[in-house]
C-alpha positions as CSV (number, residue, x, y, z in Angstrom):
1,M,-21.5,1.8,2.3
2,M,-22.1,4.3,-0.5
3,K,-20.6,5.0,-3.9
4,Q,-19.4,8.4,-4.9
5,E,-18.2,9.3,-8.4
6,F,-16.0,12.1,-9.7
7,V,-15.0,13.3,-13.1
8,V,-11.3,14.1,-13.3
9,A,-11.1,15.8,-16.6
10,N,-7.4,16.6,-16.6
11,M,-6.3,13.0,-15.8
12,K,-4.6,12.1,-19.1
13,C,-2.0,9.4,-18.7
14,E,-0.9,6.4,-16.6
15,G,1.3,8.8,-14.5
16,C,-1.8,10.9,-13.7
17,K,-3.7,7.7,-12.8
18,K,-0.9,6.7,-10.4
19,K,-1.0,10.1,-8.7
20,V,-4.7,10.0,-8.3
21,T,-4.6,6.4,-7.0
22,K,-1.9,7.3,-4.4
23,A,-3.9,10.3,-3.3
24,I,-7.1,8.2,-2.8
25,E,-5.2,5.5,-0.9
26,S,-4.3,8.2,1.7
27,V,-7.9,8.8,2.7
28,A,-9.1,6.8,5.7
29,G,-12.4,5.0,5.3
30,V,-12.2,4.4,1.6
31,K,-13.2,0.7,1.3
32,S,-12.5,0.4,-2.4
33,F,-12.1,2.5,-5.5
34,Q,-11.7,2.4,-9.2
35,V,-9.8,4.9,-11.3
36,D,-11.0,4.8,-15.0
37,L,-8.4,6.6,-17.1
38,D,-10.3,6.1,-20.4
39,N,-13.5,7.7,-19.1
40,K,-11.7,10.1,-16.7
41,R,-13.8,8.9,-13.8
42,V,-13.1,7.9,-10.2
43,T,-15.6,5.8,-8.2
44,V,-15.1,5.3,-4.5
45,D,-16.9,3.2,-1.9
46,V,-17.1,5.1,1.4
47,T,-18.8,4.6,4.7
48,D,-19.6,8.2,5.3
49,P,-20.4,11.1,2.8
50,S,-17.7,13.3,4.4
51,Q,-15.1,10.7,3.2
52,G,-16.2,11.5,-0.4
53,K,-15.4,15.1,0.2
54,D,-12.0,14.1,1.6
55,V,-11.4,12.1,-1.6
56,Q,-12.3,15.1,-3.7
57,K,-9.9,17.3,-1.7
58,V,-6.9,14.9,-2.1
59,I,-7.5,14.6,-5.8
60,I,-7.5,18.4,-6.1
61,A,-4.4,18.7,-3.9
62,A,-2.7,16.2,-6.2
63,G,-3.2,18.8,-9.0
64,Y,-6.4,17.4,-10.7
65,D,-9.9,18.8,-11.1
66,A,-12.4,16.5,-9.4
67,Q,-16.1,17.3,-9.9
68,T,-18.8,15.2,-8.3
69,V,-21.1,13.4,-10.8
């Protein structure tokens, strides 16, 4: 298992956090994740690096900017 971290700079409120959370929950292979609204960071535990790319894609598709740390 490996951790990947993203900065989601335009995640500003609890509603944003819920949208990002729902998006991440849709990605197969994500074992666990944390959405930190205060620091605008998302950390995911994945089994394969390609799943991290999938997480980034769904966050972007939800309307947020996700940059790998």
